[in-house]
C-alpha positions as CSV (number, residue, x, y, z in Angstrom):
1,M,89.5,112.7,8.7
2,A,88.4,116.1,7.4
3,T,85.4,114.6,5.7
4,E,84.6,112.6,8.8
5,S,84.8,115.7,11.0
6,H,82.5,117.6,8.6
7,S,79.8,114.9,8.7
8,S,80.2,114.4,12.5
9,A,80.0,118.1,13.3
10,P,76.2,118.2,13.4
11,L,76.1,115.0,15.5
12,F,78.4,116.5,18.2
13,A,76.6,119.8,18.1
14,A,73.4,118.0,18.8
15,L,74.9,116.1,21.6
16,G,76.4,119.3,23.0
17,D,73.2,120.2,24.9
18,E,72.6,118.7,28.4
19,M,68.9,118.1,27.8
20,R,69.6,116.3,24.5
21,L,72.2,114.1,26.2
22,R,69.5,113.2,28.8
23,L,67.1,112.3,26.1
24,V,69.7,110.1,24.3
25,A,70.4,108.4,27.7
26,R,66.7,107.8,28.3
27,L,66.2,106.4,24.8
28,C,69.3,104.1,25.4
29,E,67.7,102.7,28.6
30,G,64.1,102.6,27.5
31,G,64.0,101.9,23.8
32,P,61.3,103.7,21.7
33,L,59.5,106.2,23.9
34,S,56.7,108.7,23.5
35,I,57.0,112.4,24.2
36,T,54.7,111.9,27.2
37,T,57.1,109.2,28.6
38,L,60.1,111.4,27.9
39,T,58.6,114.4,29.7
40,T,57.6,112.4,32.8
41,G,59.7,113.4,35.8
42,S,61.0,116.4,34.0
43,R,60.2,120.1,34.4
44,V,60.6,120.6,30.6
45,T,57.5,121.1,28.5
46,R,56.4,118.7,25.8
47,Q,57.1,121.4,23.2
48,A,60.7,121.8,24.4
49,I,61.2,118.0,24.4
50,T,59.9,117.9,20.8
51,K,62.2,120.7,19.8
52,H,65.2,118.9,21.2
53,L,64.1,115.6,19.5
54,R,63.9,117.5,16.2
55,V,67.5,118.7,16.6
56,L,68.6,115.1,17.4
57,E,66.6,113.9,14.4
58,G,68.2,116.5,12.2
59,A,71.6,115.1,13.2
60,G,70.4,111.6,12.4
61,L,70.6,110.4,16.1
62,V,66.9,109.6,16.5
63,R,63.9,108.8,14.3
64,S,60.2,108.6,15.1
65,R,57.3,106.5,13.9
66,R,53.6,106.8,14.5
67,R,51.8,104.3,16.8
68,G,48.1,105.2,17.0
69,R,47.8,108.8,18.2
70,E,51.4,109.1,19.5
71,R,54.8,109.2,18.0
72,L,57.5,106.9,19.4
73,W,61.1,108.1,19.3
74,Q,64.1,105.8,19.1
75,L,67.9,106.0,18.7
76,E,69.7,105.5,15.5
77,Q,72.4,103.1,16.7
78,R,74.4,103.6,13.5
79,R,75.0,107.3,14.2
80,L,76.1,106.5,17.7
81,R,78.6,104.0,16.4
82,E,79.9,106.7,14.0
83,A,80.4,109.1,16.9
84,R,82.2,106.3,18.9
85,R,84.5,105.6,15.9
86,Y,85.3,109.2,15.5
87,L,86.1,109.7,19.2
88,D,88.3,106.5,19.1
89,L,90.2,108.0,16.1
90,I,90.8,111.2,18.0
91,S,91.9,109.3,21.1
92,L,94.4,107.3,19.0
93,Q,95.8,110.4,17.4
94,W,96.3,111.9,20.9
95,D,98.0,108.7,22.1
96,E,100.3,108.8,19.1
97,A,101.2,112.5,19.6
98,L,101.8,111.9,23.3
99,G,104.1,109.0,22.5
100,R,106.1,111.2,20.1
101,L,106.4,113.9,22.7
102,R,107.6,111.4,25.3
103,K,110.3,110.1,22.9
104,L,111.3,113.7,22.2
105,V,111.6,114.6,25.9
106,E,113.4,111.4,26.8
107,N,116.0,111.8,24.1
């Protein structure tokens, strides 16, 4: 688990920001989206959105590709699955620890 936590740390650090979580949610709903689409309805500048997307890209959560003059951003589903597996593992460990505590208290 130590290796897993080391490789997952940047992923969870990137997801630790409210705006980046919103971007991930938008990309989950809408598929590949441009910066223009991602900034629509937001008071955040295109430059700020781009900066957040770069952090997500650095953590392997999104990738981009050019389409004409714009860049489309999309989620890396593999990294989201890795995060889910890691959270499931932590949840299992907590369940086991609570089970041991319950047995200890009941005896």
